[in-house]
C-alpha positions, 0 to 999 in steps of 0.5 A: 265509374262513380261508386256509391254506398246505396243506389235507389232506382226510381223517384216514386213514392218508395224511392223518395220515401226511402231516400228521405228516411235515409237522409234524416237518419244520422246512421247514414250521414256518412254514406253516399246515396244516389237516386236515379229517375228518368223524370225530373218529377216536376209534373203531376202524374198521379194522386195518392189516397189513404186513410189515417188516424189523426195527424200524419207525416204528410198533412202539410201537403194534403190536397184534401181530406174527408171525415166521411165516406159514401158506399153504394151497392145493390142493397145499400146506399149509405154515408159513414162517419169514419172518425178517428180516421180521415180519408186523405189525398195527396197530389203527386207534384206536391209530394215530389216537390216536398221530398225533393226539397228536403233531399236537397239539404242532404249533401250525401244524396245525389239525384240524377235524371237518367233512364236506367237500362240495366242492373247487374248484381254480384255478391260484391257490388251492383252495376247500374247502367243508365242511358248515359252513365254507369254507376257502382252501388254496394247496395241497390234498391230497385223500384222498376217492375219487371212483370215477366216472371210474374206473368209467366207463373201460374201459382198465384193469380194476377189481377189488376186495379186499372182505372181512368180518372177525370178531374173535372170542374163543373159550372154549377155546384153539384158535389158534397165536398165533405164526403168521398165516394169510396165505392159506388157499385150501382154501375153495370158490372158486366161480369167484373168488379167495377165501381166509381170512385169520386173525390170532391175537392170543392162543390164544383171540382172532383176527381171521378174514376172508373175503376176495375179489379179484373184481369184485363184492361179495357180500351180507353174509350170504355173507361171514358164512356162509363165516366160520361154516363155516370156523370150525366145519369147519376150525378146530373152533370152536363156542363163541365171542364176536364182539368186533368186526366190520370190513368193507371194499372196496379198489379193485385197478386200474392206472388212472392216478389222477394224471389229476385232479392239478393243480399245487396239488392232489394226490390221496393214499392210495387216491384217489391210487393209493397202494394196491398194485394187485395185493394191495390193501395200502396202509399201507406204500405210503402211508408210502413215498409220504409220504416221497417227497411231502415231498421233492417238496414241499421241491423246490417242483415241481408236484404234477402231476409227482409219481408215475410208472409203473414196471415194477411197475405193468406187472406189476400190470396183467398180473395184474389183466388175468388175474384180470379175465378169469379170476378163478378163476386167483388160487388157482393163481397165488398157490399157485405162488408159495408152492410155488416161491419163499420168502416173503422174495422174494415180500415183496420183490417186492410191496414193489417192491424187487427187481432185474430178476434177482429179477423174473425169478426171481419170475415164472418160478415162475408158469405163463407162458401166462396172462401171455403172453396178457395181454401180447399183448392189451395190445400188440396 
């Protein structure tokens, strides 16, 4: 049974970023590292988007970036310049190819294409069983989400950011390739928080996603019917080719994912609560968490001490409490923000980088009563 100092389960954003960070850090040069994923990561299975100031670590593999965004609701229909931020898009296959190429240069990192079937933890070591082998890891990082405990608990609401997206090519040039539609709430809400998300990459090509922040998924045809209706009635698109499709469901919750961590076992990525609970954005949060995790490992502290709750966790909790009870309020909340505050402050707040004075400015843009009621329900 092969043994490793570190085993990373899952070659998604969290697993690959962690493996790459460990590979390039001399502190881990003599440590054996195993990365396991059931897929070879040779296909484009997702798209990551994020906002960022100036140059970033992934600019060389960006598929597209935008310097302005569009927001539309019931009362506003506005384009915003977002400098010094840019909204950036990375295709999964480009990310996988880039990181795996780097990992191939590190002799202490092994990548195995097998499906993990179980992880057994003890204070001394972890046993990771796959469909074909068993491995021993002194320390294990697991990105596989087991939602059983999450769904059984009742203390923290669980919503989902769920969507289906079509990457289409049109016969005629219909898109403004310089502006990304961040949220379009002009579509029927049907008692939920629903919006369209449009990322034009050329005048003839764009990713169009129908996205919901709600508790339950829809039937597949409901997403696709909504996309078709939006394209014909809002964008005037009748002739098009679907190049790719993507779909996803990301948990939105303030549940404490760290409860399953042990001194030598840490859950990472969405499984570790690294997704921004109030928005579903994961990629930049994962990059930040990876940097902190590397520092934590080098300090040789217990993994049970990694991660802590802060004011932003509480802000997210109140918003999710509101949307869980009255899901239809999402449109009015996001519209109030974009109506009363600039996107730079919104991005900074969602990046969890604002001061308490900026927090007050951000929160004061919203109708206070739903949040006051949510606060009292939590306190009493």
